[in-house]
matplotlib code that plots the C-alpha trace (Angstrom):
import matplotlib.pyplot as plt

x = [-9.1, -8.8, -6.0, -5.1, -3.6, -2.9, -4.8, -4.2, -7.0, -8.0, -8.4, -10.1, -12.7, -13.4, -13.9, -16.2, -18.2, -18.6, -16.7, -13.7, -14.2, -10.7, -7.2, -3.9, -1.3, 2.1, 1.4, 3.7, 0.8, -1.8, -5.5, -8.4, -12.1, -14.1, -11.3, -11.9, -9.7, -9.5, -8.5, -7.0, -6.7, -3.1, -2.0, 1.4, 2.1, 1.7, 2.9, 0.1, -3.3, -6.3, -8.5, -10.9, -11.1, -13.5, -13.9, -14.6, -15.1, -12.7, -14.6, -11.8, -8.0, -6.0, -2.3, 0.1, 3.7, 3.1, 2.9, 5.7, 4.6, 7.1, 10.8, 11.6, 13.2, 10.1, 7.8, 10.0, 9.8, 6.1, 4.2, 0.9, -2.6, -5.7, -8.3, -12.0, -14.4, -18.0]
y = [-20.7, -18.0, -18.2, -15.2, -15.6, -13.4, -14.0, -12.3, -10.2, -12.6, -15.5, -13.3, -12.3, -15.9, -16.8, -13.7, -14.7, -18.3, -19.9, -20.9, -22.8, -24.2, -23.1, -24.9, -23.8, -24.9, -26.9, -24.7, -24.0, -26.0, -25.8, -28.1, -28.4, -25.8, -23.2, -20.0, -19.0, -15.2, -14.4, -10.9, -9.5, -8.7, -6.7, -8.2, -5.2, -2.6, -5.0, -4.1, -5.3, -3.8, -3.7, -6.4, -9.7, -12.6, -15.3, -18.9, -21.9, -24.8, -28.0, -30.3, -30.4, -32.8, -32.9, -34.4, -34.1, -35.1, -31.7, -29.4, -25.8, -24.8, -25.4, -29.1, -28.3, -26.7, -29.4, -32.0, -30.1, -29.2, -31.0, -29.5, -28.9, -28.3, -26.4, -26.6, -24.1, -22.9]
z = [12.1, 9.5, 6.9, 4.8, 1.3, -1.7, -4.9, -8.3, -9.7, -12.5, -10.1, -7.4, -10.0, -10.9, -7.2, -6.8, -9.8, -8.4, -11.3, -9.2, -6.0, -5.3, -4.7, -5.6, -3.1, -1.9, 1.2, 3.4, 5.9, 7.7, 6.9, 7.5, 6.6, 8.6, 8.5, 6.7, 3.7, 3.4, -0.2, -0.5, -4.0, -4.8, -7.8, -8.9, -11.2, -8.4, -5.7, -3.4, -2.2, -4.0, -0.8, -2.0, -0.1, 0.1, 2.8, 1.9, 4.2, 3.4, 2.7, 1.6, 1.5, -0.8, -0.4, -3.1, -4.3, -8.0, -9.7, -10.9, -10.7, -8.0, -7.6, -7.0, -3.7, -2.3, -3.7, -2.0, 1.3, 1.3, -1.4, -2.6, -1.4, -3.4, -1.3, -2.1, -0.6, -0.5]

ax = plt.figure().add_subplot(projection="3d")
ax.plot(x, y, z, "-o")
ax.set_aspect("equal")
plt.show()
């Protein structure tokens, strides 16, 4: 399965450079090892896609509810997932 997600330019570049091989996302969608994560670069200032994208194979998914980056209500509903890819 292919899963498309937005990624901000500074993080996209780190993935492209090979320095960043994981994603921390709200666990409001299903993904599994073997799925393909399509990261589409999103410019938050312009509020539009830049046209750059990269595909990464998901190798591991860890779900948790112990972090506080998102509103408590959404964390309680979805939890977290950390996505590792190659």
